[in-house]
Every structure is written in structure tokens, then in C-alpha cells.
C-alpha positions, 0 to 999 in steps of 0.5 A: 657861928658855932665853933664846929662850923667855924672849924669846918669852914676854915678847913674847907678854905684851907683845902681850897687854898692848898689845892690852888697852891699845889695846882701851881706847884705840885711839889710844894712843901707843907710849909709852902702850902701854909705860907700860901694859905697865910697860916703857920705850919702848926695851924696846917698840922692841926687840920692835916697832920701830914702831907698824905692827910692833906692830899686825901682831904683834897681828893675827897673834897674834889670828889664831893664837888664833882659829885655835887656838880653832876647832881645838877646834870640830867643824865637822861638828857637825850641830846648828847650835845646838850648833855656834854655842854651842861657837864662841861659848864658845871666842871670848868669852874672846878679847874684846880680840883679837876687838875688835882684829881687828874694829876698822877703826882697826887694819886692817893691809893685809897679804896673809898676814893677809887670807888667814888672815881669809878662810880663817876666814870661809870655814869659817863661810860653808860651815858656814852654807850646809850648815845652810841646805841642812839647813833649820836656817837660813834660805836667803833670806839670804846666808851671808856676811850671816849670818857678818857678823851672827854676828861682829858679835853676838859683838863686841857681846856681848864688849863687854857682858861687858867693860863688866860688863853681862853675865856671860861664862857667859850670853853664848853662849846669848844670842848663839845665841838671838838669831842662831837666832831670827832665822835659823831656817827655820820 
């Protein structure tokens, strides 16, 4: 393995561990994060000079993973139940990363990250609007509201899985039935 690949792999592992640490303790200091990762603070600073650098890198990596997951989903799937089930199945394993993106305490004011988040949201909102036209979803609710509800419900279900209150395999059906029973156009 080349030195560059080693550094990238190590940085990705540090991001994963930092995300887990911050998901458990949002106010963790860089020293606590380094301890959690089993490294010295100097090593952490070599990769991420400051807390904002680390938070930016975590946000960017989380968005990378969400975007990669969404590439596995067929946004042309006509059946909204199958579409939501697939989305949720893909996103549940990204729990710590989803938590990080959703938590206000970690909000990074960065134009590029904001644009990426908005692009993800827009894809979902367009799919919801299509399903409203097809009368699979209610059209008396704003698509943006439904999108926010979906992601907040995914966040909640991830917390249940994380806390051991639910098996990950049961999460997609619970989220889909919760959302669609409330959103379906009778």
C-alpha cells in the first residue's frame, strides 16, 4: 500500500471514529476524540488542525456516503413504498453519519456542503411531488414537509436501532408504514 493510500485510509478511519465519538458525546474535545480513536492529540492535529477542520471533514465524508447510498436507489421506481423501503435500507447503516448531518450542534456554514445537502433534498422533494401527482402520496401537504418528516423519522429510527430498542432489519418497514399510512392519498 502506498503512503498516500495509507494516509487516506487512516484519515477515513479517524473520521469514522470521530463521528462515533461525537454521536455519543457531541461536546467531546479534540483530546477526547483522539483518546476515543486510540491516537495522540498530535496525530489528530496532523490530519485535522482544528475542531472546525474535523467537523467539516466529517460532514463532507457523511455527505459522500449518503450520495453513494443514493446512487444505489432507483429514483424512477414508480412504487413509493418500494422506493422508501430501499432508501431507508440504504440509510440506516449510516446512522452515526446521519446523526451528525442532522444535529444542529455540528452545523458547518460552508457553501459547498450546503449546496450538496440541498441537492440531496431536492431529489427527494421531486420524487415526493411525482408521487403526489400519481396520488400515491397526499397532495394537501407540502413535499418539503414530507421530506423533513422522512429524514426526522429515519433519524429517530436510527436512534432506536442505536439504543438497542429495535433491530436494524425491522427499521425500514416501520418507517415506511409510519410515513405512508400518514401520507397516503386515500
